[in-house]
Backbone bond lengths (Angstrom), bond angles and torsions (degrees), N, CA, C in turn:
res aa  C-N    CA-C-N  psi(-1)  N-CA   C-N-CA  omega(-1)  CA-C   N-CA-C  phi
1 M - - - 1.464 - - 1.523 109.49 -
2 S 1.316 117.33 136.29 1.457 121.42 -179.17 1.519 111.30 -70.11
3 E 1.329 114.92 154.87 1.450 121.22 178.51 1.523 109.68 -68.41
4 Q 1.330 116.72 141.48 1.457 120.22 -177.89 1.529 110.98 -78.25
5 P 1.343 118.20 130.39 1.455 121.28 -174.53 1.521 114.38 -76.16
6 N 1.357 118.20 -18.04 1.458 118.51 -173.37 1.522 112.51 -64.28
7 R 1.309 118.21 -20.65 1.459 119.56 178.33 1.528 111.25 -70.53
8 Y 1.333 117.53 -17.22 1.458 121.13 178.06 1.525 112.96 -98.88
9 F 1.314 117.84 -28.35 1.453 121.22 -165.16 1.528 114.37 -115.43
10 E 1.322 118.16 25.87 1.453 121.63 -178.10 1.525 113.81 -97.64
11 D 1.323 118.57 -13.35 1.461 121.36 -176.95 1.533 110.50 -71.98
12 K 1.339 116.32 137.56 1.464 121.02 -176.76 1.526 111.94 -63.01
13 D 1.335 117.80 -47.69 1.467 120.90 -179.71 1.524 110.88 -61.98
14 H 1.329 115.92 -38.90 1.463 119.05 178.89 1.518 111.08 -66.08
15 A 1.323 116.79 -41.75 1.469 120.03 179.31 1.522 110.96 -61.73
16 E 1.338 116.99 -39.07 1.463 120.38 178.00 1.532 110.84 -65.42
17 A 1.344 116.87 -41.03 1.467 120.37 177.57 1.523 110.52 -66.53
18 Y 1.313 116.74 -37.94 1.461 122.12 178.39 1.526 110.03 -59.21
19 A 1.334 115.62 -46.35 1.465 120.08 179.96 1.526 111.61 -63.77
20 K 1.325 116.88 -35.05 1.463 121.20 -174.93 1.517 113.13 -81.71
21 Y 1.346 118.03 -37.23 1.460 119.60 -168.16 1.527 115.26 -111.20
22 R 1.316 118.85 -21.42 1.459 118.27 177.88 1.524 110.19 -64.85
23 I 1.327 117.27 143.29 1.463 122.32 -171.02 1.528 110.83 -87.00
24 P 1.324 118.52 126.36 1.470 120.26 175.54 1.524 110.85 -68.34
25 F 1.305 115.85 145.72 1.451 120.34 171.73 1.524 108.68 -73.97
26 T 1.313 115.30 143.25 1.455 120.85 -172.89 1.530 112.01 -84.80
27 A 1.333 114.46 170.95 1.467 120.47 177.61 1.520 111.28 -60.23
28 A 1.336 117.37 -29.17 1.465 120.20 -179.80 1.525 111.34 -63.25
29 V 1.328 117.21 -34.88 1.466 121.16 177.75 1.523 109.73 -67.51
30 V 1.316 115.96 -48.33 1.465 120.39 -179.49 1.523 110.65 -63.73
31 D 1.318 116.84 -36.29 1.469 120.31 179.10 1.531 111.42 -61.01
32 C 1.328 117.03 -36.98 1.471 120.42 176.94 1.521 110.82 -60.59
33 I 1.330 115.86 -41.98 1.459 120.46 179.27 1.522 110.20 -66.54
34 V 1.329 116.85 -45.05 1.465 121.36 -178.83 1.527 110.35 -60.07
35 R 1.332 116.66 -45.88 1.477 119.53 -179.86 1.523 111.26 -60.73
36 Y 1.314 116.37 -41.47 1.464 120.21 -179.31 1.525 110.84 -64.64
37 V 1.327 116.39 -43.00 1.465 120.65 179.03 1.525 110.20 -63.57
38 Q 1.312 116.77 -44.91 1.463 120.43 -179.37 1.521 112.14 -67.63
39 D 1.329 117.08 -35.12 1.462 120.43 175.95 1.526 111.81 -61.86
40 G 1.325 115.27 -25.95 1.464 120.13 177.05 1.511 113.15 -87.67
41 G 1.338 116.66 5.06 1.453 121.65 177.25 1.508 114.55 81.62
42 C 1.341 117.12 23.51 1.467 120.64 -177.34 1.527 111.06 -123.89
43 E 1.312 115.44 171.19 1.451 123.23 172.92 1.526 108.22 -124.75
44 I 1.320 116.98 165.24 1.462 120.35 179.79 1.531 108.66 -102.29
45 N 1.315 114.95 96.25 1.459 120.68 174.71 1.524 111.52 -96.35
46 M 1.340 116.01 -34.28 1.462 121.46 179.82 1.526 109.32 -134.51
47 A 1.328 116.08 123.15 1.458 121.38 176.51 1.523 109.07 -124.72
48 V 1.314 116.11 146.75 1.461 122.05 175.91 1.521 107.45 -122.42
49 D 1.333 116.33 127.34 1.460 122.14 -178.34 1.531 108.54 -107.76
50 I 1.332 116.06 106.89 1.461 122.43 -175.04 1.527 109.73 -87.63
51 G 1.334 116.53 135.68 1.460 120.36 -177.09 1.514 110.24 67.94
52 C 1.329 116.39 43.31 1.470 121.25 -170.32 1.521 113.24 -72.24
53 G 1.342 118.46 -14.82 1.463 119.62 -178.83 1.516 111.52 60.73
54 T 1.320 116.02 -129.01 1.467 120.71 -179.12 1.527 112.82 -84.94
55 G 1.322 117.47 -1.09 1.458 121.13 176.74 1.508 115.59 87.05
56 H 1.336 116.98 -12.50 1.459 119.84 -176.04 1.535 112.20 -77.09
57 Q 1.325 116.54 -32.39 1.457 119.97 -169.98 1.522 113.10 -77.01
58 S 1.335 117.67 -42.61 1.463 119.66 -175.01 1.523 114.00 -131.29
59 T 1.335 118.49 -32.37 1.464 119.95 -177.72 1.521 111.42 -67.05
60 T 1.316 116.78 -44.59 1.463 120.28 179.72 1.528 111.87 -60.53
61 P 1.347 119.98 -47.89 1.465 118.68 175.91 1.533 113.07 -58.28
62 L 1.345 117.28 -39.24 1.466 120.09 178.82 1.522 111.97 -65.20
63 S 1.324 116.38 -32.32 1.465 120.01 -177.26 1.525 112.31 -64.68
64 R 1.329 115.77 -18.99 1.472 119.89 -178.49 1.524 112.39 -81.19
65 V 1.347 116.67 -12.88 1.468 119.03 -177.32 1.523 112.43 -123.82
66 S 1.328 117.77 -5.79 1.457 121.21 -179.14 1.524 109.90 -118.21
67 K 1.319 116.49 142.87 1.462 119.86 179.55 1.525 111.13 -64.37
68 H 1.328 116.03 -37.43 1.464 119.96 -179.25 1.534 108.63 -143.54
69 V 1.329 116.48 139.41 1.463 122.01 179.27 1.525 108.95 -132.85
70 I 1.328 115.29 138.62 1.456 121.49 171.83 1.525 107.81 -114.86
71 G 1.329 116.37 119.19 1.455 121.21 175.64 1.517 109.51 -92.80
72 V 1.322 116.92 129.43 1.458 122.76 -175.59 1.524 109.58 -121.38
73 D 1.321 116.63 130.87 1.466 120.43 176.30 1.529 108.79 -151.68
74 V 1.337 114.95 153.45 1.464 119.35 179.35 1.520 112.37 -81.63
75 S 1.331 117.80 -14.66 1.465 122.00 -173.65 1.525 111.80 -99.92
76 Q 1.319 116.29 113.58 1.460 120.48 176.38 1.522 111.17 -64.06
77 E 1.336 116.29 -35.49 1.465 120.43 -178.69 1.515 110.94 -65.74
78 Q 1.331 117.35 -40.00 1.460 120.15 175.62 1.527 110.67 -61.62
79 L 1.310 116.44 -43.16 1.465 120.09 -177.01 1.529 112.29 -68.64
80 R 1.310 117.83 -20.87 1.466 119.82 175.94 1.529 111.78 -68.19
81 Q 1.332 116.83 -16.27 1.466 121.43 -179.00 1.528 112.48 -95.17
82 T 1.316 118.00 0.75 1.460 120.34 -173.76 1.525 111.82 -70.56
83 P 1.325 117.04 147.04 1.473 120.59 177.80 1.517 111.00 -78.26
84 Y 1.324 116.19 160.23 1.467 119.34 172.46 1.518 108.57 -82.68
85 L 1.323 115.50 125.90 1.460 122.28 176.12 1.522 106.84 -134.58
86 S 1.297 116.95 130.35 1.473 120.85 -170.22 1.529 112.98 -63.47
87 N 1.332 117.64 -27.71 1.462 120.24 -177.48 1.529 112.58 -107.48
88 V 1.325 117.29 20.00 1.470 121.49 -177.40 1.519 110.48 -127.70
89 E 1.310 116.25 139.32 1.459 121.75 168.68 1.528 108.24 -127.58
90 F 1.324 116.42 149.93 1.453 121.87 -178.12 1.521 109.78 -118.69
91 R 1.334 115.19 140.81 1.462 120.23 -177.44 1.528 110.33 -137.93
92 V 1.325 115.51 143.35 1.459 121.15 173.91 1.525 107.96 -83.40
93 A 1.326 115.84 117.14 1.467 120.60 -179.51 1.523 108.65 -167.57
94 R 1.311 115.45 166.22 1.459 121.67 173.49 1.528 108.87 -96.77
95 G 1.317 116.12 145.72 1.453 119.69 178.55 1.517 112.45 -62.74
96 E 1.322 116.99 -24.84 1.461 121.26 179.26 1.521 112.64 -81.18
97 E 1.341 117.24 -9.22 1.472 120.51 -176.77 1.530 109.18 -139.51
98 M 1.319 116.56 77.99 1.467 121.66 -178.20 1.524 110.71 -96.41
99 A 1.334 115.44 59.81 1.461 120.86 -176.63 1.525 112.06 -62.76
100 C 1.331 117.35 -21.36 1.469 121.33 -178.98 1.530 112.16 -72.52
101 L 1.326 117.22 -10.40 1.462 120.52 -176.18 1.520 111.34 -108.40
102 E 1.312 116.04 137.85 1.455 120.76 176.74 1.529 110.02 -75.92
103 S 1.296 115.44 156.54 1.465 120.32 177.00 1.525 110.25 -65.71
104 S 1.326 115.94 143.19 1.473 123.48 177.50 1.527 112.02 53.33
105 S 1.338 116.39 45.55 1.465 120.55 -176.62 1.520 114.05 -118.61
106 V 1.336 117.63 -2.75 1.466 121.43 -169.81 1.526 110.38 -120.35
107 D 1.335 116.55 136.77 1.462 121.44 177.85 1.525 112.14 -88.08
108 V 1.333 116.83 -36.55 1.466 121.23 -178.63 1.528 109.34 -137.78
109 V 1.316 115.84 129.14 1.464 121.70 166.26 1.521 106.93 -105.07
110 S 1.317 115.93 119.12 1.469 122.69 -177.16 1.529 109.45 -107.00
111 V 1.337 116.06 136.64 1.468 121.69 175.23 1.526 107.16 -133.23
112 A 1.316 116.83 102.79 1.459 121.50 -176.91 1.533 109.86 -106.67
113 T 1.318 116.26 115.39 1.465 122.73 177.38 1.529 111.16 53.94
114 A 1.333 116.12 40.72 1.469 119.82 -178.96 1.519 113.39 -143.97
115 I 1.325 118.32 -4.43 1.466 120.19 -175.25 1.526 111.35 -60.70
116 H 1.347 117.05 -29.15 1.461 120.91 -177.74 1.518 112.98 -72.80
117 W 1.337 118.04 -11.81 1.467 120.56 178.79 1.525 112.61 -93.07
118 L 1.316 117.83 -5.95 1.460 121.36 -170.54 1.525 112.78 -98.74
119 D 1.316 115.40 147.35 1.462 122.55 169.82 1.529 105.54 -79.92
120 L 1.329 116.75 99.00 1.464 120.30 -167.82 1.529 114.53 -59.34
121 P 1.339 120.62 -45.89 1.479 117.20 179.14 1.528 112.65 -57.79
122 A 1.324 117.20 -43.99 1.472 120.03 179.63 1.526 110.96 -68.92
123 F 1.329 116.44 -39.02 1.464 120.23 179.91 1.521 110.82 -65.68
124 Y 1.324 116.85 -47.04 1.462 119.62 -178.49 1.528 111.52 -63.73
125 K 1.311 117.62 -33.23 1.470 120.29 176.22 1.527 110.14 -63.52
126 E 1.337 116.17 -40.70 1.464 120.56 179.73 1.530 110.71 -72.43
127 V 1.330 117.58 -37.24 1.461 120.96 175.49 1.525 109.89 -58.98
128 D 1.314 116.73 -44.95 1.464 120.92 -179.20 1.520 110.98 -63.58
129 R 1.319 116.52 -32.28 1.464 119.88 178.98 1.523 111.58 -70.55
130 V 1.339 117.81 -45.30 1.476 119.92 -171.48 1.525 113.35 -85.72
131 L 1.338 118.89 -24.43 1.461 120.31 -179.14 1.526 112.10 -71.83
132 R 1.321 114.87 140.40 1.448 119.76 169.01 1.530 109.24 -72.41
133 P 1.337 117.65 157.29 1.466 118.67 170.85 1.524 110.39 -54.95
134 R 1.315 116.96 133.82 1.462 125.94 -175.66 1.526 111.84 76.70
135 G 1.326 117.28 4.62 1.457 120.61 176.07 1.520 111.45 -69.54
136 C 1.331 116.37 160.79 1.467 122.14 -170.22 1.529 111.05 -114.13
137 L 1.332 115.06 137.49 1.467 121.99 166.15 1.520 107.06 -103.79
138 A 1.337 116.44 121.55 1.466 122.37 -179.20 1.527 109.01 -117.15
139 V 1.331 115.41 119.08 1.470 122.11 179.51 1.526 107.20 -118.51
140 Y 1.324 117.65 126.50 1.462 118.68 -176.76 1.523 110.82 -151.68
141 W 1.335 114.20 152.63 1.460 120.63 -179.64 1.527 109.03 -161.37
142 M 1.311 116.15 160.40 1.466 121.68 177.37 1.513 110.01 -91.09
143 H 1.330 115.23 132.40 1.451 120.91 174.81 1.521 110.06 -69.77
144 R 1.309 115.96 163.80 1.456 120.88 176.32 1.522 110.43 -49.93
145 Q 1.309 116.94 140.13 1.449 122.97 -171.86 1.537 113.31 -70.26
146 K 1.334 114.58 152.32 1.457 122.16 175.71 1.524 107.93 -119.06
147 L 1.329 116.88 114.14 1.457 121.47 -179.22 1.519 110.42 -85.69
148 D 1.331 115.86 158.05 1.460 120.14 -179.55 1.524 112.42 -82.84
149 N 1.326 118.03 -0.76 1.458 122.98 178.02 1.531 107.91 -121.15
150 E 1.332 117.24 120.73 1.462 120.83 -173.73 1.527 112.68 -64.33
151 E 1.333 116.76 -38.88 1.462 119.44 179.88 1.523 110.60 -66.93
152 A 1.313 116.51 -39.01 1.463 120.72 176.83 1.527 110.26 -66.12
153 Q 1.334 116.59 -38.84 1.461 120.67 177.10 1.526 110.81 -59.76
154 T 1.329 116.17 -44.23 1.466 120.87 178.24 1.528 110.93 -61.24
155 T 1.321 116.54 -39.96 1.466 121.13 179.34 1.525 110.95 -63.47
156 V 1.328 116.85 -41.23 1.460 120.80 178.23 1.527 110.34 -63.75
157 E 1.325 116.42 -45.00 1.462 120.21 -179.60 1.531 110.69 -64.18
158 E 1.304 117.33 -37.28 1.463 120.96 178.06 1.523 110.89 -65.15
159 F 1.328 116.42 -38.22 1.465 119.72 178.44 1.524 110.58 -63.08
160 Y 1.335 116.81 -46.41 1.455 119.70 179.62 1.526 111.88 -65.89
161 A 1.319 116.18 -36.55 1.463 119.29 177.47 1.526 110.98 -63.19
162 A 1.323 116.43 -37.99 1.463 121.34 -178.29 1.531 111.93 -69.41
163 T 1.327 116.94 -21.40 1.470 120.53 179.89 1.526 111.87 -111.51
164 S 1.328 117.68 9.44 1.464 121.19 -172.33 1.526 113.67 -64.39
165 E 1.337 116.75 -29.61 1.468 118.24 -179.98 1.526 111.42 -67.27
166 Y 1.332 117.14 -14.57 1.459 121.49 178.74 1.526 111.85 -98.36
167 T 1.326 116.37 4.91 1.455 120.86 178.05 1.522 109.56 -86.50
168 A 1.318 117.15 128.38 1.460 121.71 -179.87 1.530 110.07 -58.98
169 D 1.332 116.29 144.35 1.465 120.74 -178.26 1.526 111.56 -57.45
170 S 1.322 117.09 -37.71 1.462 120.05 -179.22 1.526 111.46 -66.31
171 V 1.342 117.00 -31.37 1.466 120.91 176.64 1.529 109.71 -73.09
172 K 1.324 117.23 -40.95 1.467 121.05 178.51 1.521 111.03 -59.04
173 M 1.322 116.63 -34.58 1.462 120.59 -179.04 1.518 110.59 -54.05
174 I 1.334 116.29 -42.93 1.461 120.35 -177.26 1.517 111.85 -89.15
175 W 1.334 118.13 -44.88 1.463 121.62 -172.65 1.520 113.19 -76.91
176 Y 1.328 116.43 -41.63 1.463 119.25 -174.50 1.525 112.47 -98.82
177 R 1.339 115.67 -48.55 1.470 118.06 -176.96 1.522 112.00 -87.16
178 K 1.333 116.04 -11.09 1.473 122.36 177.70 1.532 112.11 55.20
179 E 1.332 115.24 38.58 1.454 120.32 177.01 1.528 110.01 -79.78
180 I 1.306 115.98 144.51 1.456 122.32 177.72 1.528 108.61 -96.64
181 P 1.334 118.40 128.71 1.464 119.91 178.27 1.520 111.22 -58.00
182 E 1.314 115.96 151.51 1.458 118.89 177.09 1.527 109.96 -62.02
183 C 1.317 115.08 152.51 1.468 120.78 -178.74 1.528 109.13 -99.90
184 P 1.330 118.28 131.62 1.465 119.37 -179.64 1.521 114.19 -75.89
185 Y 1.336 116.52 -16.98 1.464 120.91 -177.38 1.528 109.89 -128.97
186 G 1.290 118.02 77.55 1.459 120.83 175.96 1.509 112.67 74.94
187 T 1.335 116.05 -110.26 1.470 121.53 -173.73 1.518 109.97 -127.42
188 W 1.340 115.31 141.50 1.461 120.41 176.13 1.536 111.56 -70.50
189 L 1.303 116.85 146.37 1.457 121.24 156.03 1.525 105.21 -85.05
190 H 1.325 116.88 116.92 1.473 121.69 -174.78 1.527 108.44 -107.18
191 D 1.315 116.29 110.21 1.464 122.26 -177.84 1.524 109.60 -108.02
192 T 1.326 117.03 125.28 1.467 121.82 177.01 1.525 110.86 -124.18
193 S 1.323 116.57 28.85 1.466 120.68 -174.50 1.530 113.03 -82.80
194 V 1.326 117.55 -15.23 1.468 120.35 -174.39 1.521 111.08 -95.11
195 I 1.312 115.47 128.32 1.464 121.99 173.71 1.534 107.45 -122.48
196 I 1.316 116.02 127.23 1.462 121.57 177.54 1.515 108.87 -100.68
197 T 1.330 117.06 124.37 1.464 121.95 179.66 1.519 109.09 -106.99
198 K 1.319 115.07 130.84 1.456 120.83 -176.28 1.521 109.97 -133.79
199 S 1.327 116.96 132.41 1.460 121.42 173.73 1.523 108.42 -96.76
200 W 1.321 115.55 125.76 1.454 121.90 -176.87 1.527 110.68 -119.54
201 T 1.329 116.80 146.31 1.453 118.84 157.33 1.523 106.06 -78.91
202 V 1.323 116.83 157.58 1.459 118.90 177.13 1.529 110.11 -60.05
203 E 1.309 116.02 -40.38 1.468 119.76 -179.12 1.522 110.91 -57.38
204 D 1.340 116.99 -46.97 1.457 119.72 -178.38 1.530 111.49 -70.77
205 F 1.327 116.95 -35.96 1.465 119.85 177.45 1.527 110.39 -62.92
206 V 1.310 116.91 -40.98 1.468 121.03 177.42 1.529 109.95 -66.13
207 N 1.327 117.10 -39.33 1.461 120.23 177.04 1.525 111.26 -63.48
208 L 1.329 117.07 -38.32 1.461 120.23 173.78 1.523 110.22 -59.85
209 T 1.320 116.29 -46.27 1.464 120.92 -179.37 1.525 111.27 -59.55
210 S 1.323 116.31 -33.20 1.465 120.31 -179.10 1.519 112.89 -66.92
211 T 1.351 117.94 -15.11 1.464 120.45 179.41 1.521 112.64 -89.19
212 M 1.336 117.89 -6.32 1.456 121.42 -177.06 1.531 111.12 -72.35
213 S 1.329 116.03 142.51 1.463 120.02 -177.22 1.523 111.94 -62.71
214 C 1.343 117.81 -34.10 1.463 119.69 179.69 1.525 111.11 -63.65
215 W 1.344 116.52 -37.37 1.470 119.18 178.66 1.523 110.36 -71.19
216 L 1.313 118.04 -38.74 1.456 120.25 179.01 1.528 110.84 -62.15
217 R 1.320 116.39 -40.31 1.465 119.92 178.00 1.527 111.00 -69.06
218 Y 1.319 116.49 -40.28 1.470 120.47 177.65 1.523 110.13 -61.68
219 L 1.333 116.51 -45.01 1.460 120.55 -176.75 1.528 111.21 -67.04
220 K 1.309 117.15 -33.67 1.462 120.19 176.83 1.518 110.77 -63.38
221 A 1.341 115.46 -37.87 1.468 119.53 179.03 1.521 112.70 -81.63
222 N 1.346 116.53 -22.48 1.468 121.65 -177.99 1.529 109.11 -133.10
223 P 1.331 117.84 70.24 1.465 121.15 -170.18 1.525 115.28 -63.94
224 H 1.322 118.63 -18.90 1.463 120.78 -178.71 1.533 112.10 -105.62
225 S 1.318 116.12 15.49 1.461 120.15 -176.97 1.529 111.86 -66.85
226 T 1.324 115.20 142.35 1.469 121.87 174.51 1.529 110.96 -107.85
227 K 1.321 116.08 14.06 1.473 121.25 -174.16 1.520 112.39 -58.30
228 L 1.333 117.55 -41.46 1.462 119.47 -177.69 1.521 110.83 -68.36
229 T 1.316 117.51 -39.62 1.466 121.24 176.93 1.522 110.67 -62.94
230 E 1.328 116.05 -43.84 1.464 120.54 178.89 1.524 111.15 -64.86
231 F 1.317 116.27 -35.46 1.463 121.90 176.56 1.535 110.04 -60.23
232 G 1.323 116.86 -47.33 1.460 120.93 178.47 1.514 112.41 -63.86
233 E 1.314 116.82 -41.08 1.464 120.87 179.76 1.528 111.21 -64.13
234 K 1.326 116.50 -38.81 1.462 119.65 179.72 1.526 110.85 -68.30
235 L 1.331 116.94 -42.73 1.462 119.66 177.22 1.523 110.94 -61.07
236 T 1.319 116.41 -42.36 1.459 120.69 179.18 1.518 110.77 -60.69
237 S 1.316 116.72 -44.35 1.463 121.27 -179.92 1.523 111.08 -61.21
238 I 1.312 116.82 -38.84 1.466 121.16 -178.97 1.521 111.34 -70.51
239 L 1.323 116.54 -41.97 1.460 121.21 -169.64 1.519 114.77 -91.89
240 R 1.318 117.08 -17.41 1.456 120.13 -174.76 1.526 111.62 -72.08
241 S 1.301 116.40 132.91 1.456 120.16 174.50 1.521 109.30 -88.55
242 D 1.318 117.02 170.29 1.460 121.34 -177.98 1.527 112.92 -64.13
243 T 1.325 116.29 -22.72 1.463 119.42 -175.21 1.518 112.70 -92.83
244 E 1.330 117.25 -8.33 1.455 120.21 -177.24 1.520 111.56 -90.01
245 E 1.290 115.46 152.11 1.445 120.38 176.65 1.521 109.96 -68.38
246 I 1.319 115.72 157.71 1.457 120.22 -178.59 1.525 108.63 -87.73
247 R 1.308 114.56 76.34 1.463 119.89 175.08 1.519 108.21 -158.66
248 A 1.322 115.35 146.84 1.464 120.16 -172.54 1.514 112.72 -61.17
249 T 1.347 117.75 -34.90 1.452 119.84 -175.08 1.525 112.73 -68.11
250 A 1.352 117.86 -15.16 1.460 120.75 -179.89 1.516 112.02 -90.61
251 T 1.321 117.05 -3.84 1.450 121.11 -172.68 1.521 109.93 -111.82
252 S 1.321 116.29 126.82 1.458 119.87 -177.13 1.515 110.87 -123.86
253 M 1.322 114.96 162.06 1.461 121.10 178.70 1.521 108.76 -151.18
254 E 1.314 115.67 154.41 1.457 121.28 177.12 1.519 108.61 -102.99
255 V 1.322 115.63 133.01 1.460 121.27 -177.46 1.527 108.70 -126.74
256 K 1.317 116.12 134.81 1.465 121.63 177.13 1.525 109.16 -109.28
257 Y 1.321 115.49 136.66 1.460 122.11 179.44 1.528 108.32 -122.14
258 L 1.325 117.72 118.29 1.453 121.49 173.87 1.518 108.12 -81.52
259 V 1.326 116.08 132.56 1.460 121.08 -177.67 1.519 110.05 -101.78
260 N 1.320 116.13 126.42 1.463 122.09 171.07 1.523 108.12 -90.92
261 I 1.321 116.89 126.09 1.459 121.84 178.59 1.532 107.43 -123.87
262 L 1.333 116.27 120.56 1.455 122.58 177.24 1.520 108.87 -111.79
263 L 1.327 116.35 127.62 1.457 120.96 -177.05 1.532 109.97 -130.16
264 C 1.329 115.72 135.99 1.452 119.94 173.18 1.515 109.12 -145.26
265 R 1.329 115.88 164.69 1.458 120.63 -171.25 1.531 110.76 -128.42
266 K 1.305 115.85 134.38 1.472 119.88 175.55 1.526 108.76 -69.85
267 P 1.321 117.80 132.09 1.478 119.48 -179.77 1.518 111.56 -65.64
268 N 1.330 115.03 160.66 1.461 120.81 170.94 1.534 108.61 -65.11
269 L 1.314 115.37 146.42 1.474 119.49 177.21 1.514 110.37 -71.72
């Protein structure tokens, strides 16, 4: 059984940082899901977003293509940060226990950057219950970032390596070993055509890093650590030009994120 994420994501300050710094999935990601659903002869009237967090990253993009969306997360604190959207409701629940949903009532079950937290056999059983025939399971996440500066990229990789022992095994499966979760319905359609490009200040990039579960676990074990501050200072030193002020907020970088999108379809009954 996978480790439960709520032990990492219940803090109020962390939830606020999560809402501010986590990267939303783009329309290109949602378009891949829409095309797959339509290719199966269906439309998206009801979507459920599992592990929705604050709703900004994946629920909001889904709300633009689905008549109704339910965002589900185990963390009440995360859900307190969700935006108001007229066609979206948010509920505290586990993806493995969606008792709030009727059987065969959902067109798309979405799991964005959360599949590693789920007990897959129990989750897939519940997915099969709530999906309509020909309904879609969409699993997607951003691969480790690629910076436009090689020295900065090395620094980022060194930081993650230094905290890797605090990374949950289920997260390592996807991030480090690049394993693909098993598919409940035959074989995944695996799409890697979408790349999200983001320009960050060092300060904001470091703030994003502070929301990662590996850092939260590291900080719990090392509460007086200055590692994250030193990480930001090193990135600033690498990226700062001679004309820029000596402060992290003046230093920017471009980061590319390759998106893995896994799609499968429930067979007709």
